matplotlib code that plots the C-alpha trace (Angstrom):
import matplotlib.pyplot as plt

x = [64.2, 66.7, 69.5, 71.9, 70.0, 71.0, 74.6, 76.9, 77.3, 80.8, 81.3, 84.6, 86.2, 89.0, 90.6, 92.9, 95.5, 93.8, 94.0, 97.6, 98.3, 96.9, 93.7, 93.4, 93.7, 91.0, 88.8, 88.9, 88.3, 85.0, 84.0, 84.6, 82.7, 79.6, 79.8, 78.1, 79.4, 76.9, 77.3, 75.8, 78.4, 82.3, 83.5, 86.7, 89.0, 91.8, 94.0, 97.1, 100.1, 101.6, 98.4, 97.9, 99.7, 97.6, 94.4, 95.5, 96.5, 93.3, 91.3, 92.8, 90.3, 87.6, 87.3, 84.3, 86.3, 89.2, 91.9, 93.6, 96.1, 95.5, 98.1, 101.0, 103.8, 103.8, 106.9, 107.4, 110.3, 113.3, 114.7, 111.5, 111.7, 108.5, 106.6, 105.3, 105.1, 102.2, 104.3, 105.1, 101.5, 100.5, 103.3, 102.0, 98.6, 96.7, 94.0, 92.9, 94.3, 92.7, 94.0, 93.3, 91.5, 90.5, 93.0, 95.9, 94.8, 94.0, 96.5, 99.4, 99.1, 98.3, 97.6, 95.4, 98.6, 99.8, 96.3, 96.8, 100.2, 99.0, 95.9, 98.1, 100.6, 97.9, 96.3, 99.9, 100.5, 97.2, 95.6, 92.2, 92.2, 89.4, 89.5, 88.3, 86.7, 84.8, 84.5, 85.1, 82.2, 83.1, 83.2, 79.8, 78.4, 79.8, 77.8, 81.2, 80.5, 80.0, 83.2, 85.5, 84.2, 84.5, 87.9, 89.2, 87.7, 89.1, 92.5, 92.5, 91.9, 93.9, 96.8, 94.6, 93.0, 89.2, 89.4, 91.3, 89.1, 86.2, 88.4, 88.1, 86.1, 85.1, 84.3, 82.3, 83.3, 82.2, 85.1, 82.8, 81.0, 84.1, 84.4, 82.2, 79.0, 77.5, 76.3, 74.8, 71.2, 70.6, 69.1, 72.5, 74.5, 72.3, 72.6, 76.4, 76.6, 74.4, 76.9, 79.7, 77.7, 77.1, 80.8, 81.9, 79.8, 82.0, 85.2, 84.5, 83.1, 79.4, 76.9, 77.4, 81.1, 80.4, 77.9, 80.7, 82.4, 81.2, 80.5, 80.6, 79.4, 81.7, 81.2, 80.1, 78.3, 77.2, 74.8, 71.9, 72.0, 73.8, 70.6, 69.0, 72.2, 72.4, 68.9, 69.5, 69.8, 73.4, 74.9, 76.6, 78.2, 79.8, 83.2, 83.3, 85.7, 84.9, 81.9, 84.3, 86.5, 84.0, 83.4, 79.8, 79.1, 81.1, 79.2, 76.1, 77.0, 78.6, 75.4, 73.2]
y = [147.3, 149.4, 150.9, 148.6, 145.5, 145.9, 146.0, 142.9, 142.5, 142.4, 140.6, 140.9, 139.3, 141.1, 138.7, 141.4, 139.9, 136.5, 133.0, 131.7, 129.1, 126.4, 128.0, 129.4, 125.9, 124.7, 127.7, 127.4, 123.7, 124.2, 127.4, 126.0, 122.9, 124.9, 127.9, 127.3, 129.5, 132.2, 134.3, 137.4, 138.3, 138.7, 137.3, 138.3, 137.3, 139.2, 137.2, 138.2, 138.3, 135.0, 133.2, 134.6, 131.5, 129.0, 130.7, 131.1, 127.4, 126.3, 128.1, 126.0, 126.0, 128.0, 131.2, 132.4, 133.4, 135.8, 136.9, 140.2, 141.6, 143.7, 146.7, 147.4, 150.1, 153.4, 152.9, 150.1, 148.7, 149.5, 149.2, 148.9, 145.9, 144.2, 145.7, 144.5, 146.0, 146.1, 144.2, 141.5, 141.1, 140.9, 138.3, 136.3, 136.0, 138.9, 140.7, 143.1, 145.3, 147.2, 150.8, 153.3, 151.0, 152.8, 150.8, 151.7, 155.2, 155.6, 153.0, 153.2, 156.9, 156.6, 159.7, 160.9, 161.2, 157.8, 156.6, 158.3, 156.7, 153.3, 153.5, 154.8, 152.1, 149.3, 150.3, 150.6, 147.0, 145.6, 145.2, 146.6, 148.9, 148.8, 152.4, 152.6, 155.9, 156.7, 159.2, 158.7, 159.1, 162.7, 163.8, 162.3, 163.8, 167.1, 166.8, 166.4, 163.0, 164.2, 166.4, 163.6, 160.9, 163.4, 164.6, 160.9, 159.9, 163.0, 162.5, 158.7, 159.2, 162.3, 160.8, 158.7, 159.8, 159.8, 156.4, 154.7, 155.8, 153.6, 150.5, 151.2, 149.9, 152.0, 150.7, 153.4, 152.3, 154.5, 154.1, 154.1, 150.9, 148.9, 146.2, 148.1, 146.1, 149.5, 149.4, 152.2, 151.5, 150.8, 154.1, 155.8, 153.5, 154.4, 158.2, 158.3, 156.0, 158.4, 161.2, 159.1, 158.2, 161.7, 162.7, 159.6, 161.0, 164.2, 162.3, 159.6, 161.8, 160.8, 158.9, 155.9, 155.8, 156.1, 153.3, 150.8, 151.6, 149.1, 151.1, 148.6, 149.2, 147.8, 148.2, 145.4, 143.5, 140.0, 137.5, 138.8, 142.5, 141.7, 141.1, 144.5, 146.3, 144.9, 146.0, 149.6, 151.8, 152.4, 149.7, 147.5, 145.0, 144.4, 144.6, 142.3, 141.7, 139.8, 137.8, 136.7, 134.8, 131.8, 129.7, 129.0, 132.6, 133.8, 131.4, 132.7, 136.3, 135.4, 133.7, 136.6]
z = [12.1, 13.7, 11.5, 13.0, 12.0, 8.4, 9.3, 9.7, 13.4, 14.9, 18.4, 19.6, 22.8, 24.7, 27.1, 28.5, 30.9, 31.1, 29.9, 29.3, 26.6, 28.8, 29.6, 26.1, 24.6, 26.7, 26.1, 22.4, 22.3, 24.3, 22.3, 19.0, 20.0, 21.0, 18.6, 15.2, 12.1, 11.1, 7.9, 9.0, 11.7, 12.3, 15.5, 16.8, 19.7, 21.1, 23.4, 25.3, 23.3, 25.0, 23.9, 20.4, 18.6, 20.6, 19.7, 16.2, 15.9, 17.6, 15.0, 12.2, 9.2, 11.0, 9.1, 10.8, 13.9, 13.5, 15.8, 16.8, 19.1, 22.0, 21.2, 19.1, 19.3, 17.6, 15.8, 13.2, 14.9, 17.3, 20.8, 22.6, 25.0, 25.7, 22.9, 19.5, 16.2, 13.8, 11.4, 13.9, 14.6, 11.0, 10.4, 13.3, 11.7, 13.2, 11.1, 13.9, 16.5, 19.5, 19.6, 22.4, 24.9, 27.9, 29.9, 27.5, 27.7, 31.5, 33.0, 30.7, 29.8, 26.0, 24.2, 21.5, 19.3, 20.1, 19.1, 15.9, 15.1, 15.7, 13.7, 10.8, 11.2, 11.5, 8.3, 6.5, 7.5, 6.5, 10.0, 10.6, 13.6, 16.2, 17.7, 21.3, 22.5, 25.6, 28.5, 32.2, 35.0, 35.8, 32.1, 31.6, 34.8, 33.6, 30.3, 28.4, 26.9, 23.3, 23.4, 24.7, 22.4, 19.2, 20.3, 20.6, 17.3, 15.2, 16.7, 16.1, 12.3, 11.9, 10.2, 7.7, 4.5, 4.1, 2.1, 4.7, 7.5, 5.9, 6.8, 10.7, 13.4, 16.4, 19.8, 22.1, 25.5, 28.4, 31.0, 33.9, 32.6, 32.1, 34.5, 37.2, 36.5, 35.4, 31.8, 29.4, 28.8, 25.1, 24.8, 26.3, 24.0, 20.9, 21.6, 21.7, 18.8, 16.7, 17.5, 16.3, 13.1, 12.3, 12.8, 10.8, 7.9, 7.8, 8.5, 5.9, 3.3, 3.2, 5.2, 2.8, 3.6, 7.1, 7.0, 6.4, 9.7, 12.5, 15.7, 18.7, 22.4, 25.1, 28.9, 31.2, 28.5, 29.4, 27.9, 29.5, 28.2, 24.7, 22.9, 23.8, 23.3, 19.7, 19.0, 19.9, 16.8, 15.4, 17.7, 15.1, 17.6, 21.0, 22.5, 25.5, 28.4, 31.5, 29.9, 27.1, 29.6, 30.0, 26.8, 27.2, 27.9, 25.2, 22.7, 23.7, 23.2, 19.8, 18.8, 19.9]

ax = plt.figure().add_subplot(projection="3d")
ax.plot(x, y, z, "-o")
ax.set_aspect("equal")
plt.show()
């Protein structure tokens, strides 16, 4: 049995800028009809902001699937047109938030310092932050994967104390594998996850504390490779993009 097998699995769907309210409503009807509750895992959906309430309402009494937001602002409130705060997300019914997704970092210019502020605000507001970290292709080719991942991880937790760090989720997302069809092999993913786990033992005060933090893999995950990735040592779950946009495919992955 791999070390990851004893941990509760986390299967998370990130819809990115897909599925408006009409599509989201149809998706949820199909997904909930096909997905049976399982007590050994946490299933999350991160819809776009305009579809959040549609997904929330569709879940109704289903507590086996939870919902989060894709982003929050670094400030608790203010004159930031188009943005949403952590407290607004929590008030709307969110329990989770993505922080530092590669697209936020590399398309929108989000810095390590911004991720730290967002993580701290999320936890202060009662949201569980899923901190996303990962290297670009040129960084991997240059042998800098560990350095990049550790820098982003340390920065992301720098404004919260040791106890609070146990309440996070981490998603390792190699940037070169996101939406490209390239996927890190289970061995590749496991190797980086082991590096993250060792660092978490330091950041969280002990290996026991670090073991409470799920470390997910994300990057061109699909229903065909989900099982092998989940069986890799130290991979506690999956953060899924494109393959989570079709209800039957997402149901299959969430059931893996």
